[in-house]
Structure formats: structure tokens, C-alpha cells
N, C-alpha and C positions, 0 to 999 in steps of 0.2 A: 504494500500500500504506500509506504513512504517513498519507495523508488519511483512509483508512478507519479506522485506529486512532485518529486524532484525533477523528473523528466519534463513534466508540464511546465514547471517554472523555468527550466533551461530553454525550452522552446519559445515560451512567451518573451523571455528576455532577448533571445536571438531575433525574434520578429521585431521587437521594439528597436533594437540596434540597427536593423537593416532598413526599416521603413520610416521610423520616427526619430532618426538621429539628430536632425536639426530642423528648425522651423524654416519654412519657405515664405519669405516676405518679399513682395515686389519692390523694385527700386523706388518708385514714386507712389507707393501705395497710399500714404496719408494725403497726398495732394489729389489723387484721383477720387478718394472717398469724399474729401471735402468739396471737391468740385461737383460731385454727384449729389451730395446732400444739400449743398447751398445753391445749386443751380448755376454756378459760375462756369463758363467754358474753360477748359484746361488747354494746355499747350499741345497735348497729344489728342488730336481728334481722330476718332476711329471712323472709318468709312463704313457706314451701315447701309444696307440695302433697304429701300423704301418698301413698305408692304404693298402687295399686289391686290 
């Protein structure tokens, strides 16, 4: 029983190290969020297709 729990713990820690090792933060994330929330145009305008 203890071996199974230890094995599960090792697997979960390995998964955490592989997929969740560092946060992914965009370079201008706070500027883009502020522009979106406040309605101000940002310097990076994304080309969006108009609805049909």
C-alpha cells in the first residue's frame, strides 16, 4: 500500500516538473489587459476578420 502511494507521489511530482515548471506570462500582458478592460486601443492591433 505504501509503495503504491509513493509511486503516485513520484508520478505527480514528475508531471508537475514537466508541465508546470514555470509560469507563462506574455511580454505585454498587463498592457493588453488594461487596454481591453479600459477600452483604450493598444499599440498591437490584431487583425480580426469581420463577421459574415
